[in-house]
C-alpha positions in Angstrom: 16.6 20.0 2.1 16.1 17.5 4.9 15.3 14.7 2.4 18.4 15.5 0.5 20.4 15.2 3.7 19.0 11.8 4.4 19.8 10.6 0.9 23.2 12.0 1.0 23.9 10.3 4.3 22.8 6.9 2.9 25.0 7.3 -0.1 27.9 8.2 2.2 27.3 5.1 4.3 27.0 2.9 1.2 30.4 4.2 0.0 32.0 3.3 3.3 30.9 -0.4 3.6 33.9 -2.5 4.6 32.3 -5.4 6.4 29.0 -7.1 7.5 28.6 -4.7 10.4 28.8 -1.7 8.1 26.2 -3.3 5.8 23.9 -4.0 8.8 24.3 -0.3 9.9 23.4 0.9 6.4 20.3 -1.4 6.4 19.2 -0.1 9.8 19.7 3.5 8.8 17.8 3.0 5.5 14.9 1.5 7.4 14.8 4.4 9.9 15.1 7.0 7.2 12.3 5.3 5.3 10.1 5.7 8.4 11.1 9.3 8.7 10.2 10.0 5.0 6.9 8.1 5.4 6.0 10.4 8.3 7.0 13.5 6.3 4.9 12.5 3.3 2.0 11.6 5.5 2.1 15.1 7.0 2.3 16.6 3.5 -0.8 14.5 2.5 1.0 13.1 -0.6 -1.1 10.2 -1.9 0.5 6.7 -1.6 -0.5 6.0 -5.2 1.7 8.8 -6.4 4.6 7.5 -4.3 4.3 4.1 -6.0 3.5 5.0 -9.6 4.6 8.7 -9.9 1.5 9.7 -11.7 1.2 13.5 -11.3 -2.5 13.3 -11.8 -2.6 11.8 -8.2 -1.4 15.2 -7.0 -4.4 17.1 -8.4 -6.4 17.2 -5.2 -3.3 18.3 -3.2 -2.6 21.1 -5.7 -6.3 22.2 -5.6 -6.2 22.4 -1.8 -3.0 24.5 -1.9 -4.4 26.8 -4.5 -7.6 27.3 -2.3 -5.4 28.2 0.6 -3.5 30.7 -1.5 -6.7 32.2 -2.8 -8.0 32.5 0.8 -4.7 34.3 1.8 -5.1 36.8 -1.1 -8.7 37.5 -0.2 -7.8 38.0 3.4 -5.0 40.4 2.6 -6.4 42.1 -0.4 -6.9 45.5 1.3 -3.3 45.7 2.6 
């Protein structure tokens, strides 16, 4: 949801451009939001290659790790 909010704000700012100052503000905001999203994707361990090319095969390792965590959770709580 947070990423959607960033994108929505950028679209809003782009729609309100009236002069050079507004354009500079949009550029600064886009750069900052880019830094924020890079940090988020780093925390999520999403491979850079996937971000560039969008090949879902690049997510296989991440998916496997998530499934292992899920399996471990079920094993831990299986008697409950």
